[in-house]
VMD Tcl script that draws the C-alpha trace (Angstrom):
set ca {
  {0.00 0.00 0.00}
  {1.58 3.25 -1.16}
  {0.33 6.76 -0.32}
  {1.98 9.05 -2.84}
  {1.91 12.81 -2.04}
  {-1.56 12.69 -0.48}
  {-3.33 15.88 0.60}
  {-6.81 16.22 2.05}
  {-8.83 19.16 3.35}
  {-12.20 19.21 5.09}
  {-15.08 21.00 3.31}
  {-14.39 24.11 5.46}
  {-10.91 24.30 3.88}
  {-8.95 23.07 6.92}
  {-6.12 20.93 5.54}
  {-5.67 17.82 7.68}
  {-3.19 15.85 5.55}
  {-0.57 17.63 3.45}
  {1.76 16.05 0.88}
  {2.00 12.79 2.84}
  {3.87 9.82 1.38}
  {3.97 6.41 3.10}
  {4.52 2.83 2.07}
  {3.26 -0.22 3.95}
  {4.36 -3.76 3.15}
  {2.47 -6.96 3.75}
  {3.50 -8.67 6.95}
  {3.82 -5.40 8.85}
  {1.98 -4.35 11.98}
  {1.69 -0.57 11.82}
  {0.73 1.87 14.57}
  {-0.42 5.34 13.59}
  {-0.13 7.70 16.55}
  {-0.74 11.36 17.14}
  {-2.89 13.80 19.08}
  {-6.64 14.18 18.61}
  {-7.40 15.97 15.36}
  {-4.07 15.02 13.73}
  {-5.78 13.10 10.89}
  {-5.43 9.47 12.00}
  {-9.08 8.56 11.37}
  {-9.13 10.60 8.15}
  {-6.09 8.66 6.96}
  {-7.79 5.33 7.73}
  {-11.03 6.46 6.04}
  {-8.94 7.27 2.96}
  {-7.21 3.88 3.05}
  {-10.54 2.06 3.20}
  {-11.95 4.21 0.39}
  {-14.62 6.06 2.40}
  {-13.07 9.35 1.32}
  {-10.60 10.23 -1.44}
  {-7.54 12.50 -1.48}
  {-7.77 15.99 -2.94}
  {-4.26 15.53 -4.33}
  {-1.96 12.56 -4.79}
  {-2.80 8.91 -5.24}
  {-3.11 5.69 -3.30}
  {-1.67 2.54 -4.86}
  {-2.51 -0.96 -3.72}
  {-0.29 -3.61 -5.29}
  {0.70 -0.97 -7.85}
  {-2.90 -0.25 -8.89}
  {-4.32 3.19 -8.19}
  {-7.29 3.22 -5.85}
  {-10.12 5.24 -7.35}
  {-13.66 6.10 -6.30}
  {-14.97 3.65 -8.92}
  {-13.31 0.58 -7.42}
  {-13.45 1.59 -3.74}
  {-16.13 -1.00 -2.97}
  {-14.13 -3.91 -4.32}
  {-10.99 -2.74 -2.51}
  {-12.92 -2.47 0.79}
  {-13.58 -6.22 0.61}
  {-9.88 -6.75 1.40}
  {-10.17 -4.88 4.71}
  {-11.62 -5.90 8.05}
  {-12.34 -2.68 9.91}
  {-13.10 -1.99 13.57}
  {-14.14 1.67 14.02}
  {-13.88 3.82 17.15}
  {-17.63 3.75 17.56}
  {-19.38 0.48 16.74}
  {-22.98 0.93 15.59}
  {-25.43 -1.81 16.50}
  {-28.31 -2.65 14.20}
  {-31.77 -3.51 15.52}
  {-31.34 -7.28 15.56}
  {-29.95 -10.23 17.44}
  {-26.37 -10.35 18.66}
  {-25.78 -12.96 15.96}
  {-27.14 -10.61 13.27}
  {-24.97 -7.82 14.66}
  {-21.88 -10.03 14.30}
  {-22.76 -11.15 10.78}
  {-23.67 -7.59 9.67}
  {-21.64 -6.55 6.65}
  {-20.41 -10.07 5.95}
  {-20.24 -11.14 2.34}
  {-20.92 -14.77 3.26}
  {-24.38 -15.94 2.26}
  {-24.43 -19.16 4.24}
  {-23.69 -19.06 7.93}
  {-20.55 -20.96 8.92}
  {-21.45 -21.99 12.49}
  {-18.00 -23.32 13.44}
  {-16.37 -20.12 12.18}
  {-18.91 -18.05 14.12}
  {-18.16 -19.95 17.36}
  {-14.40 -19.45 16.87}
  {-14.94 -15.73 16.22}
  {-17.04 -15.46 19.39}
  {-14.17 -17.02 21.36}
  {-11.50 -14.81 19.74}
  {-13.60 -11.67 20.32}
  {-14.13 -12.51 24.00}
  {-17.92 -12.58 23.53}
  {-18.53 -16.04 25.03}
  {-19.09 -14.73 28.57}
  {-21.22 -11.87 27.24}
  {-23.46 -14.36 25.45}
  {-23.87 -16.39 28.65}
  {-25.01 -13.26 30.52}
  {-27.59 -12.14 27.94}
  {-31.27 -13.11 28.42}
  {-31.52 -15.04 25.12}
  {-27.80 -15.49 24.52}
  {-26.82 -15.05 20.88}
  {-30.49 -14.46 20.00}
  {-30.84 -11.43 22.32}
  {-32.12 -8.39 20.44}
  {-29.68 -5.45 20.53}
  {-29.69 -1.93 19.13}
  {-28.01 1.36 19.96}
  {-30.96 2.18 22.24}
  {-31.44 -1.35 23.68}
  {-27.88 -2.53 24.08}
  {-27.66 -5.01 26.98}
  {-23.88 -4.62 26.55}
  {-21.24 -2.19 27.81}
  {-19.12 0.01 25.57}
  {-16.21 -2.45 25.73}
  {-18.49 -5.39 24.92}
  {-19.93 -3.40 22.01}
  {-16.38 -3.00 20.70}
  {-15.98 -6.79 21.01}
  {-18.99 -7.07 18.66}
  {-17.10 -4.79 16.26}
  {-14.08 -7.11 16.42}
  {-16.33 -10.13 15.82}
  {-17.78 -8.45 12.70}
  {-14.33 -7.68 11.36}
  {-12.99 -11.17 12.06}
  {-16.01 -12.88 10.53}
  {-15.54 -10.80 7.36}
  {-12.01 -12.28 6.99}
  {-10.33 -9.43 5.12}
  {-6.59 -9.60 4.42}
  {-5.82 -6.35 6.25}
  {-7.14 -5.61 9.76}
  {-7.68 -1.89 10.45}
  {-8.28 -0.80 14.04}
  {-9.35 2.81 14.63}
  {-9.04 3.24 18.41}
  {-11.03 0.02 18.54}
  {-10.29 -0.73 22.20}
  {-10.80 2.71 23.78}
  {-13.92 1.61 25.74}
  {-12.38 -1.65 27.01}
  {-10.80 -2.27 30.36}
  {-7.08 -3.02 30.22}
  {-7.37 -6.79 30.74}
  {-10.03 -7.22 28.04}
  {-7.86 -5.21 25.64}
  {-4.79 -7.36 26.42}
  {-6.72 -10.62 26.01}
  {-8.33 -9.50 22.76}
  {-5.08 -8.24 21.24}
  {-3.34 -11.53 22.13}
  {-6.12 -13.38 20.29}
  {-5.80 -11.05 17.27}
  {-2.02 -11.40 17.10}
  {-2.41 -15.17 16.71}
  {-4.38 -14.69 13.47}
  {-2.81 -14.50 10.05}
  {-3.65 -11.10 8.60}
  {-1.39 -9.87 5.81}
  {-1.20 -6.55 7.65}
  {-2.56 -4.93 10.81}
  {-2.93 -1.14 10.99}
}
mol new
graphics top color blue
foreach p $ca { graphics top sphere $p radius 0.5 }
foreach p [lrange $ca 0 end-1] q [lrange $ca 1 end] { graphics top cylinder $p $q radius 0.2 }
display resetview
């Protein structure tokens, strides 16, 4: 993944990224750090294809990422955002949300639940995996909600895992356990 002289400004004209060039290679685990408002989330949104640079280009395997093929490129990424949105549906439906798989793979789902540290959450819910959740009727804490986000991303099985402050609502031990589980998986890259 190559960012070549990327610049991006918000609609109000405030430039957040200016003439930035970076290259990531498969096999790397990359941390992007900086203060609030520095452009970390904007950078990730650009990588995933949610937004596009005002100047410069993004190359993936030597092919320029464009608005036209953003959807197909996004299929290569598993993304856990800062704020996980729950749909009005069961916990199971919330995990499978956004998955390109048509048929449910039950053994894969059970492994993802274990890796995402959701097994104890499921035991505590009134109807387990079939408990109805939404942003207004959660039954889960902020950290557990982020575990649902991890489960979604892992079930999707993209080549590149992108984490945008994906553990900021978790207690330290949950974060440690989850990241140990993630590091055992074979992503081509983790950002």
